[in-house]
N, C-alpha and C positions, 0 to 999 in steps of 0.2 A: 536484352539479357541482363544488364545492370539494374534496370528497373525491376524485373522479376525477382532477381536476388535480394534486393532490398525489401521487397514485399514479404518474401519468405522469412527474412530476418526479423521484420516487424511482427509478424504473426506468431513466431517462436519466442520472441523476447519477453512478452508480457507473462505467459504462463511459467516461463523458466525463472524470471524474476520472482514471482509469487511463490514458486516451489522453494527457492533458495531462501527467501525471506522466511517462510514458515520454519524451515529447518534450523535457522540460526536464532529464532526467538526463544527457544529454551536450551539452555547450555547443557541439560542432563542427557539429551539424546545423541549427542555427538561428542567427540574428543575435542580438546581445546585446538589442536592443529587443524582439524577439519573445521572448526568453528572460524577460525582465523582466515583460512584460505577460502571458505564460502563468502565471508564478509568481503575479502578482496574481490572475488568473482561478482559480488553484487554491485560493488563500486565500479567495476569495469563494465557491466550490463547498463548501470545507470548512465554512465559516460557515453556509451554507444546509443542508448535511447535518446539522450540530449542531442547527439550529433545528428541522428536521423530526424529528429525534429527541431533542428536549428532555425528553420523558418519562423518558428514562434517567437524567438528572440529578435529576429531581424524585422518582424512584423509589428513589433511593440511600438506604440505611438502612432501607427499608420492605420489602425482599424478604428471602427466606431466604438466607444468605450461606454458600456452599460454596466449594470450591477452584476450581471453574470460574468462579465469579462474581468471585472475588478476581483470578484471572488476566485475565479480561475487563476489570476496572476498572483494573488496573494498565496493560495494554496501551493502553486508551482515554486515561488520564491522561498517560501517557508520550507518546503521539501528540499530545495537545494541546500539551504542552510543546514537542516537536519542531517543530510548526507554527508556534507563536509564536516559536521561536528562529530558524527559517528565514526567517520574515518580518522579523523585526527585523534580522538580519544582512543579508538581502537589501536592506533599506533603507539600511543603512550603507554597502554596497559598491556600490550602484547607479551605473551610469555613464550611464543615460538618464532613466528616469522621475523619480528623486529625486536627481539628480546634484548638485544644489545643496547637499544635506546629506551628500554622499558622503565616506566614509573608504576609498576604493578602494584606498589604498596600505597599509591595515592588514592585516597578514598573519593576525593573530589572528581577525579578523572573516570573512576568506575561509575559514580552516580550520574555523571554527565553522559557517560556511553549508554547507560540504561535508558535515561530519559530521552535522549535524541533518538535511540532505536525505536522506543514506543511511540513517540510522536511521529516519527518518520513512518512507522507502520500505519498509523491513522491517517497521515497525510497521503500516502500511497493509496490507501482505500478511497479517500474522498476524490483523489485525482481519478481513480478508476470510474468512480461515480459520475463524474462530469463527462467522461467519455464512453460511458456504459451503453448508451443508446446506439452509437455507431459500431462498438464492438459487438454487442449482442445482435445487431442487425446482421453483421457479416456472418456470424455463426448460424443464424436462422436461415439465411440465404443459403449457406453451404449445406444445412441440414433439411432444406426446403420445408420450412416451417412457416406457415401463413400467420403473420402476427395480428392480422385483423380478424382471425378466428374467434368466435365467442368462447369456446372452451379454452383456447390459449390464453385469452385475456384473463378469464376467471382463475385459471390455475396459477398464472404468473403472479397475479395479485395476492392469492392466498399464499404462495410460496415467499413473496415479498414480506407479507405480514409476519408469517412464522419466523423468517430470518431475522427481521428487526427485533422481534419479542425475544427469540432465543439468544440473539446477539447481545442484547442489553443484559440478560440473565448471565451469559457467559463472561461479560466484562465485569461483573461483580464477582463471580466465583472464580476468576482467574486474576482478581485484584489489580485490574488494569488501572484504575483511579490511584490506588496506592503507589504504584510505580511511576505514575505521571507526577505524583506529589512527593516523590522521593522517600516514601514511608515504607518501602518494601524491605522484607527480611529474607530469612532463609527458612522460614516455617514450612514452605511448600516442599523444601527438600527432604523432609522427614518422611515422606511417603513416596513409594514407587510410582513414577509417572506412566501413564498409558499414552502411547504415541497415537493410537487411534482417537482417543478423546480429546488430545491436545489439537490434532490436526482438525478435528470437527469443530471444536470450540473456536479456534482462531480463524478458521475459514468463515464461520458464522459470524463472528465479530467483524471481520473485513467485509463480509456480505451485508452486514447491517449498516455500515457507514456508506457503502455502495448504493444500497437501496434508497437510503434517506436522501443522499446527495442526488441521486437520479430523479427522484420525485420532486425535490426542491428545484432542480434545473427545470423540469417539466412545468412546474407552476410559474416560474419565473418567465420562461418562454411564452407560456400561454397569456400571462399578464402583459407582456411586451406586445403581443399581436393584438390583444384587445385595444391597447392604447394607440397603436398605429392604424387600426381598422377605421 
């Protein structure tokens, strides 16, 4: 019974975290209070995710170390740091939940909050990419999709290519690079945002990193099998 409950939680956690993450990425769609409470909820989900996958921490140093394992470890540790940083800076600039302790006028705290949020968004996408084969495999099994079918392979590769191309385009139109370089301003706030376009763009940006990471993982595994053959 406990194992079944854990499986349900695992399967629900990822889409819920992604949905919440998309909602907090643009401040204009929700009020400040909702933004802060959703941020706290994401931190809680992140903690639950780590508790459910605590075996990864206990297995460190006990498994065969290769390039793929090193890349996964670096990604996971950087994601952990970014989540801590976004939580701490969010606490410092809070205007509602922790307003009594707020340093809302501190520009550095604001800048670090945006930087850690966007780096965290990218790292979450890369993390998903490393595990995409297993996650997508479960979904295909549930939907009874044969992954060896030629039409499926063709369509999935076309979809991946389109996602990568549009994801790169959306990264420029949404000024992701400027936000990572702390060069963002409030020019985007002069126009009324479209929630549909925003969700589409950010899902595609996430999908772009997922797809690139997935295919990189596939190439690394293929190369490893060649060397051991």
